[in-house]
Steps between C-alpha positions, in 0.01 A plus 500: 500500500787738577651429158159557337455836675850620411471379141162668457642822647800487268284439192265782601797733537632382164197630313675759274248782535690768308588262216137392461380862513759608243403225258127558557500878460772559242614158380850568639739331738550757775850361561611637163408859587596756760720349770428147379359414840169316536369726773238764571724804459626393160139431401411851615777644285428296189122452507382790714367564852184288477690189393771562760251538784314189385819292495598625845155418638511144365854447628391634841202262499726202421690556823187542709325194354800276563527607863132526593328245273738222397623448856143408597561166330678400821312316773501538878747211519752674272856449632598873496323803637289725276733801513800297384287342227396845382862616496598197290210567263618861472851382413357268234271756335770771494749251356248410231462864404874562479589166339186410306497156344276632221754753372839334514536568873530873435218700652454823693690638795259378764382828650129475418461134595710547813281795597188284469645216704627736769173694507332174601764436767565846646253762373605780739871473420427472128286814519798684652733359233255606229499852645879504479482372142253773402700782661837386359361423154314826454769718661791343312316390186661155516274195540800277562622720788153495651485120475842461659406738781176312568682166499739622770224674699296185557754298705593819687135550599469137605823516701400821676157356572651184649786654699370841598122472494471141621285399205447134423736445205644153455871455437415301187302788353770753588765285331273457195450878473877559518571235236224638279650849525832353392332326207328820387834680516656219297234514229551877479879487467494643146275781621742573784788525255299739281403709803865531602594603146207743478355309205178366654181622332249689707136406553289571193790483258448284192867463427646168391609406850241457772530446870324175566 
């Protein structure tokens, strides 16, 4: 049953939303335009705001469904607790999005799907991280910088809540949030290099290189 849940989560995450939308709307492979990334921001740049928002919403929903719905396949006699199962499902669905089996194991950068999974696990902390993303993105103009800032903010919020505010945050979840932040940084390594060189495109630009 654990294998079934993780496999279903991975396959759900692997659904290549932006690729399907690109082929449906314009008959194009989104990976051959813009940044070449199969993500919401590149869809926004290439196909416009409506398509970009739609892709982000579906990617967000993938993370939430894996954590809140697919984990219900477990029974009361399941050998691991529900929170750990949800964390494992989150890992599987995010991995599917980044390394999709339906597109040569080359998908998006994981931000939207990770946000959906984490929203199901820690809505308050995710709301704070989203606020940081919004402020950084719209003040700097860089989606990638906003995503990186949000990724780092989440484990910081969880750590402060656990250590300073005595909130009930499991060590497993805190470790997962830290590892996820590291993964988001890793998938944005080309963006980081462009930011350091001053070559990253700002939000709304339709240049040949996108952010996500």
